[in-house]
C-alpha positions in Angstrom: 3.8 23.7 -5.9 2.8 20.5 -4.2 0.1 18.6 -6.0 -3.1 17.8 -4.1 -4.1 14.1 -3.9 -7.8 13.7 -3.1 -8.8 10.6 -1.2 -11.9 8.8 -0.1 -12.4 6.3 2.7 -14.2 3.3 1.3 -14.2 1.7 4.7 -14.7 3.5 8.0 -11.7 1.6 9.4 -9.4 3.0 6.8 -6.4 5.0 8.0 -5.4 8.1 6.1 -1.7 7.8 5.0 0.6 9.8 7.2 4.3 10.5 7.3 5.7 8.6 10.4 8.6 11.0 11.0 9.6 14.4 9.7 12.3 12.8 7.5 10.1 10.1 6.1 10.3 9.7 2.3 6.7 8.6 1.9 3.5 8.2 3.8 2.5 4.8 5.3 -0.4 2.8 4.0 -2.3 0.6 6.4 -4.3 -2.6 5.7 -8.0 -2.9 6.4 -8.6 -6.6 7.3 -11.7 -8.4 8.8 -9.4 -11.1 10.3 -5.7 -11.4 10.8 -3.8 -12.3 7.6 -1.1 -15.0 7.7 0.8 -15.7 4.5 2.3 -19.2 4.1 5.8 -19.3 2.5 5.5 -18.2 -1.2 1.8 -17.4 -0.7 0.5 -14.1 -2.3 -2.4 -11.9 -1.2 -4.0 -8.7 -2.4 -4.2 -6.6 0.8 -7.0 -4.0 0.9 -6.5 -0.5 2.3 -10.0 0.8 2.3 -8.9 3.9 0.4 -9.3 5.3 -3.1 -7.4 8.3 -4.5 -7.8 10.9 -7.2 -4.5 12.2 -8.6 -4.4 15.8 -10.0 -4.1 14.7 -13.6 -2.4 12.5 -16.3 1.1 13.9 -15.5 0.9 12.3 -12.0 1.5 8.8 -10.8 1.3 7.3 -7.4 3.9 4.7 -6.4 3.6 2.1 -3.6 6.8 0.6 -2.2 7.3 -2.1 0.5 8.9 -1.3 3.8 12.5 -2.5 3.8 12.2 -3.7 7.4 9.3 -6.0 6.6 11.3 -7.6 3.7 14.6 -8.1 5.5 13.2 -9.1 8.9 10.2 -11.2 7.7 10.5 -11.8 4.0 7.3 -9.9 3.3 7.5 -8.1 0.0 5.3 -6.6 -2.7 4.6 -9.2 -5.3 5.2 -6.8 -8.1 8.1 -4.9 -6.6 6.6 -1.4 -7.0 2.9 -0.6 -7.3 2.0 1.9 -10.0 -1.3 3.7 -9.6 -2.4 5.5 -12.8 -3.9 8.9 -12.7 -7.3 7.7 -13.9 -7.6 4.7 -11.5 -10.5 5.3 -9.0 -10.8 1.9 -7.3 -9.7 0.7 -3.9 -5.9 0.7 -3.4 -5.0 -2.9 -2.8 -1.4 -4.0 -2.3 -0.1 -7.3 -3.7 2.1 -9.0 -1.1 4.1 -12.2 -1.1 5.9 -14.1 1.7 9.4 -15.0 0.5 10.4 -16.5 3.8 10.2 -20.1 5.0 7.9 -19.1 7.9 4.2 -18.2 7.9 
């Protein structure tokens, strides 16, 4: 049985996560930004998604991973490595990012 994850759009521009291909391991999260975001080298930012989720119960956890292409091509990584979303968290999903490259 596949658990059901309820979600709520907190911003009308939010994009519901989707699997990009039939073989995708996870669904893609999209940023919701008022203006373009440029991170200077070693700068960190908390990137909003405009989404909140409700996991089925305390036996479930949601995990957020960075895309490997962003990290190897551009040095853009998650500041905490892997994001852990507890089953009782109901706030907006925001992703901590860091620019590990020498370029903005």
